[in-house]
SERO-4910 file (N, C-alpha, C, O; in steps of 0.05 Angstrom, whole numbers):
BEGIN
 pado doro    nc1    nc2    nc3   cac1   cac2   cac3    cc1    cc2    cc3    oc1    oc2    oc3
  Met    A   -475   -537    449   -462   -535    423   -481   -550    411   -494   -569    422
  Val    A   -484   -541    385   -503   -554    362   -490   -561    336   -496   -549    315
  Pro    A   -472   -579    336   -451   -584    310   -473   -594    286   -496   -605    289
  His    A   -459   -588    265   -474   -595    238   -475   -626    235   -477   -634    211
  Asp    A   -472   -648    258   -477   -674    252   -492   -681    275   -489   -702    287
  Ala    A   -510   -661    284   -526   -671    311   -548   -686    298   -551   -690    274
  Asn    A   -565   -695    316   -584   -718    313   -610   -708    305   -632   -716    312
  Phe    A   -604   -691    289   -637   -681    276   -631   -667    247   -610   -656    243
  Pro    A   -646   -667    232   -645   -665    203   -636   -633    203   -643   -616    219
  Leu    A   -614   -629    177   -602   -606    173   -614   -594    149   -617   -570    145
  Val    A   -620   -616    133   -629   -605    105   -656   -622     99   -657   -646    106
  Thr    A   -678   -612     86   -703   -618     73   -695   -637     48   -673   -642     38
  Glu    A   -716   -645     41   -716   -668     13   -705   -656     -9   -693   -672    -22
  Asn    A   -704   -627    -22   -696   -614    -34   -673   -606    -34   -660   -597    -53
  Gly    A   -661   -609     -2   -625   -602     -4   -629   -576      9   -608   -564      9
  Asp    A   -652   -560     22   -648   -535     38   -643   -541     62   -645   -564     70
  Phe    A   -634   -521     78   -628   -523    107   -657   -526    121   -677   -518    109
  Ser    A   -658   -534    139   -684   -546    154   -682   -532    179   -662   -535    192
  Val    A   -705   -513    189   -705   -496    213   -707   -513    236   -698   -505    258
  Val    A   -718   -532    235   -715   -556    258   -693   -550    273   -696   -547    297
  Ile    A   -670   -548    263   -645   -546    280   -640   -522    295   -621   -520    311
  Leu    A   -654   -505    291   -660   -482    311   -666   -489    337   -650   -484    356
  Lys    A   -695   -504    340   -699   -511    367   -677   -524    381   -680   -527    406
  Gly    A   -655   -534    371   -639   -544    382   -611   -520    395   -595   -525    413
  Ala    A   -613   -498    379   -602   -479    379   -608   -462    402   -587   -455    414
  Leu    A   -630   -453    413   -643   -439    431   -623   -434    457   -617   -412    467
  Leu    A   -615   -456    464   -596   -464    493   -575   -467    485   -562   -472    505
  Ser    A   -558   -467    464   -532   -471    461   -521   -446    453   -532   -427    441
  Ala    A   -491   -450    465   -471   -429    455   -458   -429    429   -448   -409    418
  Leu    A   -461   -457    419   -443   -455    390   -461   -470    373   -468   -493    378
  Leu    A   -471   -454    348   -487   -473    328   -465   -476    303   -453   -456    294
  Asp    A   -463   -499    296   -442   -499    269   -455   -515    251   -459   -539    253
  Leu    A   -463   -499    229   -477   -505    204   -466   -513    180   -475   -524    160
  Ser    A   -438   -503    186   -413   -506    166   -420   -525    141   -429   -545    150
  Gly    A   -419   -526    117   -418   -544     95   -447   -547     88   -453   -559     67
  Asn    A   -467   -537    103   -494   -543     97   -508   -519     79   -503   -495     82
  Arg    A   -525   -529     61   -536   -509     43   -559   -495     57   -581   -506     58
  Val    A   -555   -471     69   -581   -460     85   -601   -447     74   -621   -446     87
  Gly    A   -602   -434     51   -623   -430     34   -635   -402     48   -626   -392     69
  Lys    A   -659   -390     33   -670   -363     47   -683   -377     61   -678   -368     84
  Pro    A   -701   -399     64   -719   -404     92   -696   -404    113   -699   -386    130
  Gly    A   -682   -414    115   -659   -422    133   -646   -393    143   -647   -385    167
  Leu    A   -636   -380    126   -631   -346    134   -653   -331    149   -650   -316    168
  Thr    A   -675   -338    137   -698   -319    148   -701   -334    171   -706   -319    190
  Ala    A   -699   -358    179   -703   -370    210   -682   -366    230   -685   -370    254
  Leu    A   -654   -357    215   -634   -355    233   -638   -326    240   -632   -322    264
  Gly    A   -643   -310    230   -649   -279    234   -670   -277    254   -667   -259    271
  Glu    A   -689   -291    254   -713   -289    272   -701   -301    300   -703   -290    322
  Met    A   -689   -322    295   -674   -341    323   -654   -313    337   -652   -307    361
  Leu    A   -643   -303    316   -621   -289    328   -631   -258    342   -615   -245    356
  Glu    A   -656   -249    337   -669   -227    350   -681   -232    379   -690   -214    393
  Phe    A   -678   -259    386   -683   -264    410   -670   -278    424   -676   -281    448
  Asn    A   -647   -293    412   -632   -312    429   -610   -303    448   -591   -291    436
  Val    A   -608   -305    471   -590   -294    487   -565   -313    493   -546   -305    505
  Asn    A   -566   -334    485   -545   -354    488   -527   -358    475   -504   -362    484
  Leu    A   -538   -358    445   -512   -364    421   -493   -346    424   -497   -321    424
  Lys    A   -467   -358    428   -443   -340    424   -425   -345    400   -410   -327    395
  Glu    A   -424   -367    385   -413   -369    357   -429   -384    347   -439   -403    359
  Leu    A   -434   -374    314   -446   -380    295   -426   -387    270   -413   -369    260
  Asn    A   -425   -412    262   -413   -420    237   -425   -425    214   -441   -443    216
  Leu    A   -423   -414    193   -438   -410    169   -417   -412    147   -420   -400    126
  Ser    A   -400   -423    151   -381   -427    127   -388   -446    107   -395   -469    114
  Gly    A   -387   -436     77   -386   -457     60   -420   -464     59   -425   -488     54
  Cys    A   -439   -450     62   -464   -454     64   -484   -440     41   -508   -435     40
  Gln    A   -461   -436     23   -477   -430     -4   -498   -406     -4   -519   -405    -18
  Ile    A   -488   -383     16   -506   -365     20   -497   -347     -3   -473   -344     -8
  Gln    A   -516   -336    -17   -514   -317    -43   -519   -285    -40   -533   -277    -21
  Ala    A   -508   -269    -57   -515   -240    -55   -541   -237    -59   -554   -253    -72
  Gly    A   -550   -216    -49   -584   -209    -57   -599   -208    -33   -588   -210    -11
  Ser    A   -624   -206    -37   -642   -201    -10   -645   -223      3   -656   -218     24
  Asp    A   -637   -255      0   -637   -271     11   -625   -265     40   -641   -271     58
  Ala    A   -610   -257     45   -592   -253     71   -603   -227     88   -596   -220    111
  Glu    A   -616   -217     74   -622   -184     90   -636   -192    115   -628   -178    134
  Ala    A   -655   -213    122   -665   -214    148   -650   -220    164   -651   -208    185
  Phe    A   -629   -241    159   -608   -246    177   -583   -229    187   -573   -228    209
  Val    A   -575   -215    160   -557   -191    166   -569   -169    184   -555   -161    201
  Ser    A   -597   -158    182   -612   -141    200   -614   -147    226   -614   -130    244
  Ser    A   -617   -180    230   -619   -185    263   -589   -177    279   -586   -170    302
  Leu    A   -572   -178    261   -539   -175    274   -543   -144    287   -528   -137    306
  Cys    A   -559   -131    278   -565   -103    289   -574    -99    317   -567    -81    332
  Val    A   -588   -117    322   -606   -121    355   -591   -146    372   -593   -150    396
  Asn    A   -579   -158    356   -569   -185    373   -548   -175    386   -530   -167    372
  Ser    A   -544   -172    411   -523   -163    434   -505   -186    444   -487   -181    460
  Gln    A   -512   -212    436   -499   -242    448   -475   -250    438   -455   -256    451
  Leu    A   -481   -250    408   -461   -263    392   -433   -252    384   -426   -231    373
  Lys    A   -420   -270    393   -392   -265    395   -373   -267    366   -357   -251    358
  Ser    A   -380   -289    357   -365   -303    330   -380   -313    310   -396   -331    312
  Leu    A   -372   -296    284   -391   -301    264   -369   -312    243   -350   -298    238
  Asn    A   -372   -334    233   -363   -342    207   -380   -349    183   -394   -369    182
  Leu    A   -376   -327    160   -385   -328    140   -368   -336    116   -373   -332     93
  Ser    A   -348   -348    125   -319   -353     99   -339   -371     80   -359   -383     88
  Tyr    A   -327   -371     51   -324   -393     39   -360   -390     25   -370   -410     16
  Asn    A   -372   -368     26   -395   -360     14   -394   -346    -16   -374   -347    -30
  Glu    A   -416   -333    -23   -419   -314    -48   -436   -288    -39   -455   -281    -52
  Ile    A   -427   -276    -15   -441   -250     -6   -433   -226    -25   -449   -207    -27
  Gly    A   -411   -227    -38   -407   -210    -61   -410   -179    -48   -413   -177    -23
  Asp    A   -408   -162    -61   -405   -129    -56   -438   -127    -40   -442   -116    -18
  Ser    A   -457   -139    -57   -483   -131    -45   -482   -137    -13   -486   -120      4
  Gly    A   -476   -161     -7   -474   -173     17   -463   -157     34   -471   -154     57
  Ala    A   -438   -140     22   -422   -130     45   -430    -98     43   -419    -82     58
  Ile    A   -445    -92     29   -458    -69     30   -476    -63     51   -480    -42     63
  Arg    A   -489    -88     53   -512    -95     76   -501   -101     95   -517    -96    113
  Leu    A   -481   -109    104   -462   -118    125   -451    -93    138   -452    -92    162
  Gly    A   -441    -74    125   -425    -47    132   -439    -32    153   -426    -27    174
  Pro    A   -461    -24    151   -477     -7    172   -483    -26    192   -482    -16    214
  Val    A   -491    -52    192   -492    -63    215   -466    -65    237   -465    -65    261
  Leu    A   -446    -65    218   -422    -65    243   -421    -37    254   -401    -34    267
  Val    A   -436    -20    254   -437      7    264   -450      8    286   -446     26    303
  Asn    A   -474    -16    289   -493    -16    312   -492    -39    321   -506    -44    340
  Asn    A   -475    -60    310   -471    -87    326   -440    -74    345   -420    -63    337
  Gln    A   -448    -81    372   -421    -76    380   -412   -102    404   -401   -101    425
  Ser    A   -420   -122    391   -419   -144    408   -401   -167    396   -390   -181    413
  Leu    A   -398   -172    375   -381   -188    353   -353   -177    356   -345   -154    358
  Thr    A   -340   -201    356   -308   -198    371   -289   -213    346   -265   -212    346
  Phe    A   -300   -224    331   -293   -248    308   -312   -240    286   -336   -237    289
  Leu    A   -297   -237    258   -313   -236    239   -295   -248    213   -275   -239    203
  Asp    A   -308   -271    208   -291   -282    183   -305   -282    155   -321   -301    150
  Ile    A   -301   -261    137   -311   -265    114   -294   -266     91   -296   -251     72
  Ser    A   -278   -284     94   -259   -292     72   -277   -305     48   -300   -311     49
  Trp    A   -260   -309     27   -273   -321      9   -303   -317     -5   -317   -335    -15
  Asn    A   -307   -291     -3   -338   -284    -10   -341   -260    -33   -359   -243    -33
  Asn    A   -315   -263    -54   -322   -250    -75   -330   -218    -71   -347   -208    -86
  Ile    A   -317   -203    -50   -313   -176    -41   -302   -164    -60   -284   -175    -72
  Arg    A   -309   -145    -66   -288   -126    -89   -294    -93    -74   -304    -88    -53
  Ser    A   -284    -76    -96   -277    -48    -85   -303    -39    -69   -301    -30    -46
  Ala    A   -328    -40    -80   -351    -27    -70   -363    -34    -48   -377    -19    -34
  Gly    A   -356    -62    -44   -363    -81    -16   -339    -73      4   -341    -67     27
  Ala    A   -319    -73     -9   -295    -57     16   -297    -37     26   -290    -34     50
  Glu    A   -308    -12      8   -324     15     17   -338     17     41   -335     32     60
  Ala    A   -357     -2     36   -383     -5     54   -372    -16     77   -379     -5     98
  Leu    A   -355    -37     77   -351    -55    104   -332    -33    117   -336    -31    141
  Cys    A   -316    -18    109   -292      1    117   -305     22    135   -298     28    158
  Arg    A   -327     32    119   -342     55    136   -354     48    162   -352     64    181
  Gly    A   -368     20    165   -371      6    189   -352     -2    200   -354     -3    225
  Leu    A   -329     -9    188   -305    -22    214   -294      8    229   -284     10    251
  Ser    A   -300     29    210   -283     56    218   -297     64    253   -283     77    269
  Arg    A   -324     54    258   -342     63    277   -348     45    294   -365     47    311
  Asn    A   -329     19    288   -346     -7    302   -322     -4    329   -301      9    324
  Thr    A   -328    -16    357   -313    -15    371   -303    -46    391   -288    -50    410
  Ser    A   -318    -60    375   -314    -89    392   -305   -107    374   -299   -128    386
  Leu    A   -301   -109    349   -289   -130    332   -258   -127    345   -249   -105    350
  Thr    A   -244   -147    350   -218   -156    352   -200   -169    332   -177   -160    329
  Glu    A   -210   -191    318   -201   -207    292   -220   -203    275   -244   -205    279
  Leu    A   -206   -195    249   -225   -187    222   -208   -206    202   -183   -206    201
  Asp    A   -225   -223    188   -211   -239    168   -224   -235    139   -245   -247    133
  Leu    A   -209   -217    121   -219   -212     94   -206   -223     78   -205   -208     59
  Ser    A   -191   -245     75   -175   -256     60   -183   -265     32   -207   -258     30
  Trp    A   -175   -277     11   -183   -284     -8   -205   -272    -23   -216   -287    -39
  Asn    A   -213   -248    -20   -225   -234    -34   -217   -216    -58   -200   -228    -72
  Gly    A   -222   -200    -65   -209   -177    -86   -215   -151    -80   -224   -137    -99
  Leu    A   -211   -141    -56   -208   -112    -48   -192    -92    -70   -198    -70    -78
  Gly    A   -173   -105    -75   -158    -83    -92   -142    -62    -84   -134    -61    -61
  Asn    A   -134    -42   -101   -125    -22    -93   -139      1    -79   -128     13    -61
  Phe    A   -166      6    -89   -184     19    -76   -193      9    -52   -196     26    -35
  Gly    A   -199    -18    -45   -199    -30    -20   -178    -25      0   -185    -16     22
  Ala    A   -149    -32     -7   -140    -15     11   -132     10     18   -118     13     38
  Glu    A   -138     31      4   -147     56      7   -162     57     31   -154     66     52
  Cys    A   -190     47     26   -208     46     49   -199     36     69   -203     51     89
  Thr    A   -188     17     74   -169     -4     96   -155     19    113   -154     22    137
  Lys    A   -144     33     94   -124     58    103   -142     72    128   -135     69    151
  Gln    A   -161     84    121   -175    101    142   -187     82    172   -187     89    195
  Thr    A   -195     61    161   -207     41    182   -182     40    201   -183     50    224
  Leu    A   -156     25    190   -139     20    214   -129     51    229   -116     53    249
  Ile    A   -139     71    212   -133    100    234   -152    102    251   -146    108    274
  Asp    A   -174     98    245   -200    106    261   -199     80    285   -196     85    309
  Asn    A   -201     53    276   -213     35    284   -190     36    312   -168     46    310
  Lys    A   -199     23    336   -183     26    361   -182     -9    370   -167    -19    386
  Ser    A   -201    -20    354   -205    -50    375   -192    -74    362   -181    -92    374
  Ile    A   -196    -72    335   -180    -93    321   -147   -103    325   -126    -90    323
  Arg    A   -150   -124    330   -119   -134    339   -110   -153    316    -86   -152    310
  Ile    A   -122   -168    306   -112   -187    281   -132   -180    264   -156   -177    270
  Leu    A   -115   -176    234   -123   -170    210   -117   -189    191    -94   -200    191
  Asn    A   -133   -196    176   -117   -216    149   -131   -201    127   -155   -196    124
  Leu    A   -112   -195    113   -117   -183     84    -98   -201     62    -92   -191     40
  Ser    A    -92   -224     68    -74   -243     48    -94   -245     24   -119   -246     26
  Ser    A    -80   -243     -2    -93   -250    -28   -117   -232    -33   -140   -240    -33
  Asn    A   -109   -209    -38   -128   -189    -40   -129   -166    -71   -142   -146    -75
  His    A   -107   -180    -89   -102   -166   -111    -89   -136   -101    -94   -116   -116
  Ile    A    -75   -132    -78    -64   -107    -72    -32   -113    -81    -16   -130    -76
  Ser    A    -33    -85   -101     -6    -80   -114     14    -60    -98      8    -55    -75
  Ile    A     33    -51   -105     46    -24    -93     33     -3    -88     36     10    -67
  Thr    A     12      4   -112     -1     28   -104    -27     28    -81    -37     49    -72
  Gly    A    -35     -1    -72    -53     -4    -53    -34     -4    -25    -42      4     -3
  Ile    A    -13    -14    -29      3    -22      0     11      1      9     12      6     33
  Lys    A     20     23    -12     23     45      2      4     65     24     11     82     41
  His    A    -20     56     17    -43     68     35    -39     51     61    -39     62     83
  Ile    A    -35     23     59    -33      4     84    -11     13    103    -14     14    128
  Ala    A     15     20     87     41     27    101     36     57    115     50     65    134
  Gln    A     19     70    105     14    101    107     -7    104    146     -7    119    166
  Ala    A    -21     80    137    -41     72    162    -27     57    186    -36     54    209
  Leu    A     -5     48    176     11     24    201     29     51    210     38     45    232
  His    A     34     68    204     57     88    213     37    105    234     48    112    255
  Arg    A     15    109    232     -6    119    250    -18     99    276    -18    104    300
  Asn    A    -25     78    265    -38     55    280    -22     42    308      0     31    309
  Arg    A    -40     47    328    -27     38    353    -33     15    367    -21      7    387
  Thr    A    -55      3    354    -71    -20    375    -66    -45    355    -61    -65    369
  Leu    A    -67    -51    329    -63    -71    310    -40    -89    320    -19    -78    325
  Gln    A    -44   -119    325    -21   -131    335     -8   -155    318     15   -162    319
  Val    A    -29   -164    301    -24   -178    284    -31   -175    251    -55   -174    245
  Leu    A    -13   -174    231    -26   -168    203    -13   -188    183     11   -191    179
  Lys    A    -30   -197    174    -24   -219    153    -35   -211    123    -59   -211    117
  Ile    A    -15   -204    107    -17   -192     81     -2   -199     56     -2   -186     35
  Gly    A     15   -229     63     18   -238     42      1   -250     17    -24   -248     17
  Lys    A     14   -261     -2      1   -266    -24    -12   -242    -37    -36   -244    -43
  Asn    A      1   -220    -41     -3   -202    -56     12   -188    -74     35   -184    -67
  Pro    A      5   -180    -97     27   -173   -112     47   -143   -111     53   -131   -132
  Phe    A     54   -135    -87     64   -113    -82     99   -113    -81    113    -93    -78
  Leu    A    109   -142    -84    139   -146    -83    153   -135    -64    142   -125    -45
  Ser    A    178   -136    -66    196   -125    -43    194   -101    -37    194    -94    -14
  Ser    A    191    -83    -57    188    -53    -49    165    -47    -34    166    -28    -20
  Gly    A    142    -63    -35    119    -62    -17    122    -69      5    111    -56     23
  Ala    A    138    -95     12    149   -101     38    163    -82     54    159    -78     78
  Ser    A    178    -70     38    203    -47     54    185    -28     57    193    -13     75
  Met    A    159    -17     47    144      5     55    135      2     87    137     17    106
  Ile    A    125    -27     85    110    -31    111    132    -31    133    128    -20    155
  Leu    A    150    -41    129    176    -46    151    185    -19    159    192    -15    183
  Lys    A    187     -2    143    196     26    144    181     41    164    190     52    184
  Ser    A    152     41    155    130     52    166    131     44    202    132     58    222
  Leu    A    130     11    198    131      7    225    156     16    245    155     23    268
  Leu    A    176     13    229    203     27    244    195     53    255    196     56    280
  Ala    A    184     76    236    180     99    249    155    104    261    149    128    263
  Asn    A    139     85    268    122     84    287    121     74    317    108     54    324
  Gln    A    138     90    333    146     83    356    127     72    376    134     57    395
  Gln    A     99     80    372     78     67    393     60     44    378     38     38    386
  Ser    A     72     33    355     56     11    337     58     -9    363     76    -11    380
  Ala    A     35    -21    358     36    -46    381     36    -77    363     30    -99    372
  Leu    A     44    -70    334     46    -99    317     68   -115    325     89   -104    330
  Cys    A     66   -142    329     81   -158    344     91   -181    318    111   -195    317
  Glu    A     68   -179    297     73   -208    280     61   -193    255     41   -180    254
  Leu    A     78   -200    236     76   -196    207     82   -218    188    103   -229    187
  Thr    A     61   -223    174     59   -252    157     57   -243    130     35   -236    122
  Leu    A     81   -242    110     81   -231     89     93   -257     67    115   -259     56
  Glu    A     68   -279     65     72   -302     53     74   -299     24     57   -285     14
  Asp    A     95   -312      7     97   -308    -15    106   -281    -24    103   -275    -47
  Val    A    118   -264     -6    133   -244    -13    163   -249    -11    173   -264      6
  Val    A    179   -235    -30    209   -238    -33    226   -219    -18    225   -198    -30
  Phe    A    237   -219     -3    252   -197      7    282   -189     -8    295   -206    -21
  Asn    A    289   -164     -5    309   -154    -15    329   -144      3    325   -150     27
  Glu    A    351   -130     -3    371   -122     15    360    -99     34    367   -100     57
  Glu    A    342    -79     25    332    -64     34    310    -75     57    305    -62     77
  Cys    A    298    -99     51    275   -107     70    286   -110     89    276   -102    110
  Glu    A    312   -124     88    326   -145    105    339   -119    125    337   -122    149
  Thr    A    353    -94    115    358    -73    130    338    -57    153    343    -48    176
  His    A    309    -57    136    294    -47    156    283    -69    174    271    -61    193
  Leu    A    285   -100    170    277   -116    190    294   -117    218    286   -118    241
  Ser    A    327   -115    206    341   -112    228    340    -89    250    341    -90    274
  Ala    A    336    -67    233    327    -43    254    307    -43    269    307    -32    291
  Leu    A    282    -59    255    260    -63    272    268    -80    294    263    -72    317
  Leu    A    279   -101    291    285   -125    313    303   -110    333    303   -120    356
  Glu    A    319    -87    327    333    -78    348    318    -62    366    321    -60    390
  Gln    A    303    -51    352    277    -34    366    255    -51    382    248    -40    403
  Asn    A    245    -70    377    229    -87    386    243   -119    381    244   -130    359
  Pro    A    251   -131    401    264   -152    395    237   -174    396    242   -195    383
  Thr    A    216   -174    405    199   -196    405    181   -196    380    163   -213    378
  Phe    A    186   -176    359    173   -168    334    183   -194    320    205   -204    320
  Leu    A    155   -204    305    159   -238    289    154   -228    263    134   -214    261
  Cys    A    171   -232    238    164   -228    208    173   -255    202    189   -271    212
  Thr    A    153   -257    180    152   -289    165    150   -278    133    131   -264    128
  Trp    A    165   -284    116    161   -280     84    169   -303     76    174   -322     92
  Asp    A    171   -305     45    178   -324     27    211   -331     27    221   -341     47
  Val    A    222   -326      9    253   -326     14    265   -292      1    250   -277    -13
  Thr    A    295   -286      9    307   -274     -5    316   -276    -32    317   -297    -44
  Ile    A    326   -248    -45    337   -257    -69    367   -265    -73    378   -269    -94
  Lys    A    377   -266    -50    406   -280    -46    400   -313    -41    418   -328    -36
  Gly    A    370   -322    -45    370   -351    -42    354   -354    -17    345   -335     -5
  Gly    A    349   -384     -7    335   -387     15    324   -416      9    328   -428    -12
  Ser    A    306   -427     34    305   -453     26    274   -458     41    266   -445     60
  Val    A    260   -479     25    233   -484     44    232   -514     54    238   -535     43
  Ile    A    222   -507     78    225   -535     93    191   -544     86    172   -528     88
  Ser    A    190   -567     79    169   -575     78    163   -608     89    183   -621     92
  Gly    A    140   -620     93    144   -647    103    132   -640    130    122   -619    136
  Lys    A    135   -661    147    129   -660    178    147   -643    186    169   -643    177
  Gln    A    138   -626    208    145   -606    221    166   -622    240    156   -639    256
  Pro    A    191   -619    240    210   -628    253    215   -620    289    208   -597    293
  Glu    A    221   -628    305    224   -619    339    236   -595    324    245   -595    302
  Pro    A    234   -570    342    248   -548    350    279   -552    342    288   -546    319
  Met    A    294   -563    361    319   -570    359    326   -581    332    343   -567    320
  Glu    A    318   -600    320    325   -612    297    311   -586    270    320   -585    247
  Leu    A    297   -575    277    288   -557    258    310   -534    253    315   -525    230
  Leu    A    321   -525    276    345   -505    276    363   -513    264    371   -499    246
  Leu    A    376   -539    267    388   -550    249    390   -553    224    409   -548    209
  Ile    A    371   -559    219    358   -556    183    360   -528    178    373   -521    158
  Cys    A    350   -513    193    357   -483    178    384   -477    176    391   -468    155
  Ile    A    404   -481    197    427   -473    195    437   -481    166    442   -465    149
  His    A    439   -511    163    449   -529    146    442   -510    116    458   -498    101
  Asn    A    413   -512    115    398   -497     89    407   -474     79    404   -469     55
  Gln    A    421   -454     99    429   -430     94    460   -438     89    474   -419     81
  Gly    A    472   -459     90    501   -462     82    518   -460     99    541   -466     91
  Phe    A    511   -449    136    527   -447    150    540   -467    167    526   -487    172
  Arg    A    564   -467    177    569   -491    197    560   -482    222    548   -460    223
  Leu    A    563   -494    241    555   -487    265    568   -466    281    557   -450    297
  Ile    A    597   -468    272    611   -446    290    610   -420    276    612   -400    290
  Asp    A    607   -418    248    603   -401    232    577   -378    238    577   -354    237
  Phe    A    554   -397    244    527   -385    245    533   -372    273    528   -348    276
  Tyr    A    547   -390    300    551   -378    318    562   -350    327    552   -336    344
  Lys    A    587   -344    310    593   -324    309    584   -299    298    590   -276    303
  Ile    A    564   -312    279    546   -291    267    526   -276    281    519   -253    275
  Leu    A    517   -292    301    496   -288    325    505   -265    342    490   -246    349
  Ile    A    534   -268    349    546   -250    367    553   -219    358    570   -213    341
  Asn    A    538   -200    374    542   -177    360    571   -161    368    581   -144    354
  Asp    A    580   -170    392    606   -156    399    628   -183    403    630   -199    421
  His    A    642   -182    379    661   -200    375    682   -197    391    699   -215    386
  Thr    A    688   -184    408    707   -174    434    703   -202    455    720   -210    471
  Arg    A    677   -215    453    672   -242    469    661   -251    458    647   -242    440
  Leu    A    665   -285    466    660   -310    455    631   -325    469    624   -347    461
  Ser    A    617   -311    489    594   -323    494    570   -303    478    572   -280    470
  Leu    A    550   -320    476    521   -310    466    498   -309    479    487   -330    486
  Lys    A    487   -282    484    469   -271    501    438   -283    486    435   -290    462
  Lys    A    422   -282    505    395   -294    491    385   -272    478    378   -280    456
  Glu    A    381   -245    481    372   -226    461    387   -227    430    374   -220    411
  Glu    A    413   -234    428    426   -242    407    417   -264    396    414   -263    371
  Phe    A    412   -283    407    403   -312    400    377   -308    379    372   -317    357
  Val    A    366   -293    394    328   -286    391    332   -272    361    325   -280    339
  Thr    A    345   -247    368    338   -231    346    354   -239    321    343   -241    300
  Gly    A    382   -245    323    397   -256    305    383   -282    289    389   -286    265
  Ile    A    368   -297    301    354   -323    282    327   -311    269    319   -318    247
  Lys    A    315   -294    282    293   -276    273    305   -262    243    293   -267    222
  Lys    A    327   -246    242    337   -240    218    339   -255    201    338   -245    179
  Arg    A    345   -286    202    345   -309    177    322   -316    168    322   -329    148
  Asn    A    296   -308    180    273   -319    166    269   -346    174    257   -361    159
  Phe    A    279   -358    205    275   -385    211    243   -389    219    230   -369    224
  Pro    A    234   -408    219    200   -407    225    200   -416    256    194   -438    267
  Phe    A    207   -392    268    204   -400    301    188   -369    309    190   -348    297
  Ser    A    172   -375    334    163   -357    352    179   -346    367    198   -359    375
  Asp    A    176   -317    375    193   -309    395    195   -324    416    218   -324    425
  Lys    A    176   -337    428    167   -356    456    185   -380    451    200   -388    469
  Gln    A    182   -394    418    198   -418    417    231   -410    416    246   -426    427
  Leu    A    241   -389    406    270   -383    410    275   -378    434    297   -386    442
  Arg    A    263   -368    449    272   -365    481    274   -384    492    291   -386    510
  Ala    A    254   -413    483    251   -430    503    281   -451    494    293   -466    510
  Leu    A    287   -447    466    309   -460    453    333   -448    466    353   -461    470
  Phe    A    330   -424    474    357   -413    478    357   -426    516    378   -431    529
  Asp    A    336   -427    525    332   -441    552    343   -469    552    357   -476    571
  Val    A    339   -483    534    346   -514    533    378   -511    531    390   -527    545
  Leu    A    393   -491    513    422   -492    508    436   -480    536    458   -487    544
  Asp    A    421   -462    547    431   -450    567    437   -469    597    430   -462    619
  Thr    A    450   -489    592    446   -513    611    460   -496    648    452   -503    670
  Lys    A    477   -478    643    485   -469    666    467   -444    679    474   -432    699
  Lys    A    443   -440    664    429   -421    669    436   -389    678    425   -373    693
  Gly    A    457   -389    661    467   -361    670    458   -335    650    465   -312    655
  Gly    A    443   -342    630    436   -321    610    450   -323    590    439   -314    570
  Ile    A    471   -331    589    492   -332    565    500   -365    557    499   -384    573
  Ile    A    507   -364    531    516   -394    522    538   -394    509    540   -376    493
  Thr    A    557   -408    509    583   -416    506    585   -431    476    564   -442    470
  Phe    A    600   -433    460    599   -453    437    601   -475    446    593   -490    429
  Glu    A    609   -489    467    606   -516    476    579   -517    477    569   -532    460
  Gln    A    561   -504    494    537   -506    498    519   -514    469    504   -532    462
  Phe    A    530   -487    456    508   -484    422    514   -508    410    495   -517    397
  Ile    A    542   -526    412    545   -551    400    525   -575    404    521   -594    389
  Val    A    514   -570    427    501   -589    436    477   -599    413    468   -622    409
  Leu    A    472   -575    401    453   -584    378    462   -605    360    447   -622    351
  Lys    A    494   -605    354    500   -627    333    504   -658    348    505   -678    335
  Asn    A    505   -656    374    504   -680    394    477   -683    390    471   -706    387
  Tyr    A    454   -666    390    420   -676    389    417   -688    366    405   -710    367
  Arg    A    426   -681    345    418   -700    316    434   -718    315    428   -733    296
  Arg    A    458   -728    330    472   -754    328    456   -773    345    454   -797    338
  Gln    A    442   -764    370    421   -778    390    403   -789    381    394   -810    390
  Lys    A    391   -769    356    363   -772    345    370   -799    328    355   -818    325
  Arg    A    392   -798    318    399   -818    290    401   -849    300    394   -869    287
  Arg    A    412   -849    333    412   -878    339    391   -891    345    393   -915    350
***
């Protein structure tokens, strides 16, 4: 590993990146230059190094003031021939549309990268179109971060075809890209057909509740969807969203969806994250429930008094509590003191006793 605080100079006297560091990268698996001004000489040297380096697996160039234009041309071209690099972080730069247009064709030829972060790069619709053409033919990328650009509705339309054609991407971040209801229609149409994407982060976009409803409805209709996590940060849910989510959780109990609040109300938990048991109590309290009332809501069949694990997990997911599927199942196992796969209210009330113990 060659981190950015290595014992040799990173910058020259005028503030540009020093190629001296590349001598230490020849045998390293990780090269972290984040936060340094690389400059044209540095990018050229990096490109030359990548053409023959067989050891480097991860390269972090986040926040290196890489600009759009021909400065990065040699570096980008080297990615066509390098078959060893697995992870490339170009976030917080200014490659813009021109850089994305150069990067698009590279993604067709490069079949070694599995992680690519090009968030915060001022990429707009033209860049999105070029990237998506390359991504449609790429077979190696499993995680892609395009957040905090400006792909817009046209970019969303281009992404639609990528999600239909690409079979390797498992994690995709499209947060904060100015995608409105017009653009989210294309994403929803793609999700109706995609069978490989597992995690989609698409919050902080202005598609409102109606857009969220479209996404959930498409996932519900796609019986072969692999999506198990959907993040809709700053998106408000309405009753239609909640209905679709409930049906989706019935179909896939391990599905996890997080959003902001519902139009019927909600609470935001901030500050230091409490322990899971304490956090569950806070969430129940913030939604105005007594423990007995919340317990009854979780039970689907009101002819019995016991609560099954799947009811516990699915019921809490519907409330938008900040727990993963794994955390909820672990919580149930703690409450299930008799290890019978069900809990009674007497076991559930342990939550209250837990709070009392914490106060002592």
